[in-house]
N, C-alpha and C positions, 0 to 999 in steps of 0.2 A: 292516424287518430292518437292523439296523445291527450289524456285526461288526467286530472288530479283530484283524488278523494281525500278530503280533509277528515282527519279522525279527531274525536272531541278531546282526546287527551292533550293536557297541557296547552289548553287554548289553541287548538289546531296546530301545534307545533309538530306533530307527527303526520306524515303524509304517505300514502300509497299511489303510485303513479303507473298504471298498467299501460302498455303501448299495443296498438292495433287490436283493441279489445273487440272490435266490431266483426272481425273474422271468425266464423263459426268454428273452425278447427284450431283456434288459438287455445293454448293452455290457460286454465283459470287458476290464478294464484290469489284470489281474494281471500281464502281462508288462511293463507299463510301471513298476509298482511295483517289479519286480525290478531293472529297468533303473537306475532312481533310486538304489536301495539299493546296487547295484554301484558306481555312479559315486561315491558318497560314500566307500565302502571304497577304490576305486582311487585317489582323490585325497587321501586321508586328511584330509578336512575335513567333519566331521559337522554342518556348519551346516544350518539347517532349511529345509524346502520344504513348502509347504501347497498342495494341489491341489483344485479343486472343479469338476466338470463339470455342466452343466446341460443339459436336453433336455426339451422338451414341457412346460415350465412347473414343473419340479422338479429337484431335484439327483439325479443318477443315479450319481454317484461321488465319494467324497472319499478323499483320501490324504494322510497326514501322516508326514513323513520327518524324522530328524535332531533337532537340538537347538535350542532358542531361547536357551539359555544353556550354552555348551560346559563352562565351569569347574564350574557347579553340576550339570551333567547334566539339565537340565530339558528334557523331550521336547516338540516341537512337538504341539499338539492342535488341535481345531477351535476352542478358545477362545483361541488365541494370536494376539495383535494384532501386525500388521506395519506398519511404516511404508510408504505406497504411493507417496510422492513424486508425480511428474507424473501419475499415474494419477488424481490429485485433480480434474484439469482437466474431465472429464466432468460430475463433480458440480457443480462451480461454475458451468459454463456453463448445465447444466440448471436450476440455481436461478435464474439470471438470466431464463431463458425463462419459467419459472413465474411469477416477479415480472411479467414483462411481460404474460403472459396474465392476471394479477390486476390489471393497469393500474396497478402501482406504479412502472413505469419504461418506457422505450422504447429499444430497441437502437439506434435511429437517432440518439439523442442524440450530439452531437459532443463531442470532448474539450474544446473551448472553452466549451461549455454547461455541461460538468461542473464546470469550474474557471473561471468567468467573471471572476475577479479576477487571473487569472494571465496574463501575457504569455510565450508560449512562442517561443522563438528558433530559427530555422533551418528551420522547416516550418509548414505551414497547419494549426493546430489544429481550425479550423472544418470541415475536410474529413475528419478522422479520427473515426470513429464508436466507440461501444461495441462494436458488432459486429465492427469492425476489431480492436480490442484482443483479443477473444475467439477470432477465427479466424485470428489472426498475419499480418494484412495491413495493420498500422498504418503501417509505414514509419518508426517511431521506436524508439529504444533508450534504456535506462536502467540500466547496470549497476550504478551505486551503490545504486539502489533494490533490485535483486536481491541484492546482497551484504548489505545491512542486514537484509532480511527473511528471507532463507534461510540465512544464514551467521553473521554477527557477533551478530544479536539485539538490536543496539542501535538502537533506534527507537521513537517514539511517534507519536501522530496529528499532531502539528505537524511533526515532522521528516520523516514520510512525505509530507505535503503539499508541504513544501519541496523534497524529492527529486524528485517528480512535476514540479514547475515547472522543474527543471533537465533534463528530458528533452531529447533530441537527435535528428537523423536518423539513421536505421539506415543505415550505410555499404554494407551487403550487399543491401539490398533497399528499393526505393522504395515509397510508399504504393500498395496494391493487390496488391503481390507477396508471396506466402506466405514467410515466415521464422519458423520455430519458435523461440520464446523464452518466457521466463516474464514479460517485462516487461508485456504486455497484461493479463494476470490481476492482476499486483501493482497497476497503475494503477487497473484496475476496482474492485478491493476497496476502495481508498482512498476512492474517490467513494461506492461503495455503502454503506459503513459509515456516513456521514453521511447520505445520501439515504434509505435505508431506515430508518435510526434505530437499528439493532441491528449488531453486529460481524457480519462475513461468517461467521463460524464458528457463531452461533447462527442466522444465516439458513439455512444447510446443514441444520443440525438440524431447524428448523421446516418447511422445505420438502420435505426428502428422508428424512432419517434416521427421524424419528418416523412419518411416513405409511407408510413401508415396513417398519417394525419392525426397522430395523437397530440393534439393542440393544448391538452391540459395535463400533460406528464412531463416531469423535468426532474433532474438530479441535482436542483440548485433551489434552496429556500429563497435566496435573495431575488432569483429570477421570478419565483412564484408570487412573492410579495410585491415586487416591483411592477408586476402585471395586474395587481390587485386581486388575486385569487383569493377565495374563501378557504382558509386551511383549518381543518378540524383540530380542535385542541385535545390533549390526551387526558383520559380519565381512567380511574380503576375502581372497580367494585370492592377490591380488597383495601382500599385506603380508608383511613379513620374518618375521612371527609369525603365521600365518593363524588359529591357534586362539585368539589374543587378541583381545578386542572392540576396535573402533576408538575412538579417543578421542572422536572428534565424534558426540555423542549429541543427537538432536532434543529441544527443549524448546518450550514454548509460544511462546517469542519468536522461534522459527526455523520455525515452522509457518506457511505462507503460502498464499494463495489458489491459487497455481500448483503447490503441492505441500505439502498441510498435513493429511493424514488418516492416522490409524492404524485399521486394520480387520482383520476376520478373513475367511478364506475362505468360510464360509457366509454372512456379511452381504453380502460383495461378489457372491456368487452370487444373492442376492435382488435385487440392483441389476441384474444382467444379466437375470433373469427378467422384471423389470419392462420392460426395454428390448425384449425379444422378445415380450411379451404386451400391448403398447401401454398399459403403465401398470397392468396388472392383475396379482394374484398370487392363486391359489387361488379364482379367480372373482369376486375383489372388485376394482373399480376404485379403485385408491389414488392414481393420478397421472392428469392429464388425457391421453387418448390423443393428442388433437392435438398437444400439447406434446412428448410423446415422439416422435411422428412428425417433428415439425419439427427436433427435435434431431439427427435422423439425416441431414438434408438437406445435401449437400455445398454449402459456401459458398466454398471456395478450391480452385483445381486446382494440382497439383504433380506431380512425376515423380521418386519417390524410392524407395529400398528399405532396409529395415533387417532384416538377416539373412534370413529366408525371406519377409518380408512386403512385398509391393508396396504402394506408397502413391501413389494417384492423386488423392486429394482429402482435404479436411479439412472435418468438419462442426462442430457445436457441442461441441467438446471430444473428437471422435472422428476418427482417421484412417480414410480408406475405401480400399479396394482390391480386387483379385482375389486369392484364395488358394485353392489347390485347385480352381480353375474357377468358384468362387462369391464373392459379395460379402461381405467381412469387414469389420467396424467393430471398431476396437481402439484402445486407448491404453496405453502401458507407463509405467513410472516407474522412474527410476535415481537412486540417491544413494548416497554412500559407506556401503557396507555392506548396501544394500537392493536389490532388483528386484522389480517387480511387473508382473503381466501381466494385462490384461482385454480379452477379445475375445468377440465373438458373431457368428453366422452366420445371419440371418434366414431363409434358404431352408432350412436345415436345422433351424431352431427350436432352435438349440444354441449354448451359449457355454462360456467357460473361464476359470477363475481360477488363476494360479499366484503364489505369494508366496514370497519368499526372503529370508533375512537374510545374503546374500552377494552382492556387486556384480559379481563376474567369472563364476563358475561359474554363479551364480544366473540371469543373462541367458542364457547358452548353454543351460543345462538347460531353461529355460522355452521356448526356440524348439523344442527337440527334444521336450519334452511336448506342445507344441501340434501338431507334425507327427503324433505318435502319435495324440493325441486325436482330431484331425478326421479322421485316416485311418481310425480305428476307426469313428466315427460315420458317415462316408461310405461305409463298406464298401469301401475300397480295397484292392485285393489287394497282397500282400507287405508290408502295413504293419509287422507284426512283424519281418520280416527287414531291411527298411530301417532301422527303429529301432535294431536291434541294431548294425547296421554304424555308424550315425551316432553312437550313444552310444559305441562302442568308439573311434572316431576322436577324439571330444573327450576321452575319458580318456587316449588317447596324446598328445594335444597338450599336456594339463595339465602333464606333467613338462617339456616343452620351454618352456612359458610360464613355469614357475617359474624355470628356468635363465636365461632371457632376462631376467626382472624382476631376478634377482639381479645379473646382469652390468651391467644399466642402473644399479642402485643404486650399485654399485662404481664405475662411471664417473663419476657425479655426485659421489660423495664425494672422488674423486681430483682433482677441479678445483682449479686454483690460485686463490686468492682475489685479487681486483682492487681492493682498497680503496685509496684515496688517503691515507687518514689512519690513525692508530692506531685498532685497533677500539674502544676505550673511548670515543672520540669519538662514536660512533654510538648509544650507549646514551642513553635518556632517554625522554621522553614527547612523543607527537606528536598534536595535535588537529586534529579537522575539526568545523566548526560543526554538521553534521547527523549524522555518522557516528561521533562519539564520539572515543575516545582509543586509539591504538596504542602500545605500550610496547615498548622494545628493552633486554633486559637481557643481561648477560654473566655466564655461570656460571664457577665457579672453574676449570674446565678449558678456558675460553676460548669455550665454545659461545655462539652468539648466539641467544637466545630471543625471538621476536616474538610478541606477544599482541594480540588485538583482540576484545573480547567474549568469545563462546564459542569463538574461535578460538585456536589456539596451535600454534607450529611452531618447529623449530630450523632456522635459516637454513644454507644452504650456499653454496659459491662460485658465481659465474655469470662468464662471459667478458667481459660489458661492465663498463666501469669503474664503481665504486660501485653496483653492482647485486648482489642476492642472490636466491637461489631459495628459496621456502618452499613447503610442502605444507599449506596452510591446510585444504584438502579432501585427506584421506589418498589418497596415491598418484596425485595429480594436482599438477603444479607451477604456481606462479605466480611472478612476477618482480616484485620491489620495486626502485624506483630511489631512491637517497639523492641529494638535491640538496646539493651541497658548494660552499661558496663560502669560498675561502681556506683558513684553518684550522678552520672550523666546518661542521657539518651543519646545515642548515636546514629540511629537510622530507623527507618520504616520499612518493613518487608511485606510485600503483597504480591501473591501470585507470581512468583519468580522475579519480581521487580523489587530493587532495593533502593530506596531514596535516602541519601546521606544527609544528616542533619549539617546545616550551615553554621558555622561558628560565629 
């Protein structure tokens, strides 16, 4: 039985869709649906949320709320595809383990063996393994590679290999110490593309998506658009105009191995069912049980917490920790305009998918949805009362957040410029041998616009001399430093990257 209960909010744009509601033993999530609808009304942001709950090998609840496109009033449905950001990592890591099971590679392979012609400086590449790259214990860093593959989109096979060669020691964590980054997955994908012989995107399709019949999951925006998929637009409650989509939209060039998938709630629910059922769905063994089991084994220890979620270990693309007294494996994904939640609890044979096309309320709402869902599934007393209180608290804090965000924007705009030369001297084209060209343009009103590949931002003042602040990623600040020599500007420096000005 599949029913849809229309909510009055926004002319029935919000909807809740419970499945198999006729069964007496089914969990009741009607109260959760009302709380999500109330939150969208209270915060005046009708961005989308998709929820899927799995238990005992099947989906027991689906809820779809809000809009995938606010201007066009397109509602979220079970076929709406969301960018899932870092929730891609469990897929990529599992694909590597499947390749190892098929004897196509060995996770003990060292970084030096991966790139035998490369001389790495500052660390022992022979001691860093493919496993280290995937469980965040490599002890190396490479922000230029991350910026190229996740943000600017300016890269090709040759430039990616050159960027890998410029990897450097991680100042925060030595080899063997856990430090979560996108770097390891980015490096691993560069090697795998050449070693396996096909791009990592096609590898995931062959090893996971097709075997699990995940027909609405892809690592290619072009593929999704060509198939006519509805893809959620990105929004942010932190924006000055939250109902307007963010400018930074994902494209194939910025989908990467550490965060490169778009998918739907039902497809991701199938992935969780496979995790809980040792690779089987509906009684059919679709992935090797031994590989699924191995992917859940903790490989690195840590002591962290994100919102309600304790994190004591990291497996192959999964955080592990105790949640509500039971072991929970989870991975979330966050990027400008999106938040994704994947989690599963083996002892309860249950899991949860929450997808949002807002990066602020989406993360907080997913946290509270998880609290409610697992509370209901574990039959914890007072779940509904606790959820009502926590959702109300979040709604109350939202107005304060908006006010503080507005105040912060005003403070940034009020800063005094500290440029040593007339502003027009900074305009021009700045080039990097692997990272492409960054341009600085002056608008008629004097605004300084800086562009780099798919990135664009209006610079604002910064207190340090010849520095400016930009928001390449919406609602987050980066600082660019201009290198000035006498009466000329010679370069832009940004996070270990130097772009030389072209004469």
